[in-house]
N, C-alpha and C positions, 0 to 999 in steps of 0.2 A: 757123547754126547745125545741130548734130550731128543726123546719120539715127538711126534706131533700130540702124545697123549701125557707128557711125560710135564712138569715145571722144570723153566730153564732156570739153570742156577741161581743167575740175579735175584731172580720173582723172589727165588723161597725163602721161609722164614730163617732166622737166624739158626735155630736148633735143627731145622731139615738141611742149611748148607754143613751144620758142620758132624752131622752125622753122613752126609754123602761125602764127605771129605774123610773121615773115618775108614769107611767102607773102600775108597778107593786105596789108601795108604796101605790098608790091613789086606788087602785084595792083590799089590803090587811092590810095596817098599817094606812093611814093618818088617818083615822075614828076613830082610836083609841086615837092618838097624838091627836085630836081635842077634843073630847071629855073631856079631861081632860085639856083641857086649852089650846096645845100648837099645836106645827106643826114641821116641818122641811124642809130645802131647800136643792138639790144637789149644792155643788160647784163648785166640779170639777169632773173629771175622769181622772185617768193615769194610762199608763202600769208600773206596779214596778217589775221587775225580771221575774215570773211565774206567777203574779198577776196583777189585774185590781186592782187599789186602788178608793176608790169613796169616797170622802171629803164631807161630809154632815155639815149643819150648826141646830141645834135646834133652835125656836124660842118661843114664847110666854112663856108658863107655863113650856114646854123642855127644856126651857135654866137655866142650874143651878140645875136641879132635881138630885136626887144623882142614878134613874132609868134611867137617858139618857144614861150613860154609861155603865149599866151592862146590865141588862132586857131588853130593849127596844134597845141598840145598838144590841143585839146580835139576836133582834127577824128582826131587819129588815137586817142585814147579813145575816141572815139564810134564810129569804124570797129569799133577790136578788140572793142568792148563788141557791136554787131549781130553783128559775124562770128563773134566766137567762143564771146564768156561776158559776162554782163552785167555779172558779179562783176568786172571788169578796172579797175585804177586805174590810169594811165600820170602815171610822176614822173621827172621829167628829171633829171639829175646835174650 
């Protein structure tokens, strides 16, 4: 979560939001995807009602994997909520 000197996730520019998401994914999730022969990329970030929707695309072995729509998606969303904002929703494309 941001400190007093940091900008809240919802107040960041689109570029800042995508960079922050990529940093959290790199530090907490990506290595597990890569170990299984897959990966993911952030496609877009959009405000939606009282949420921030993060659109991702799975690549490699993650594309079409049954876990990508359940456990993996939940792990990604939970990590982003914990590290950046409770308002984040992750939606696969």
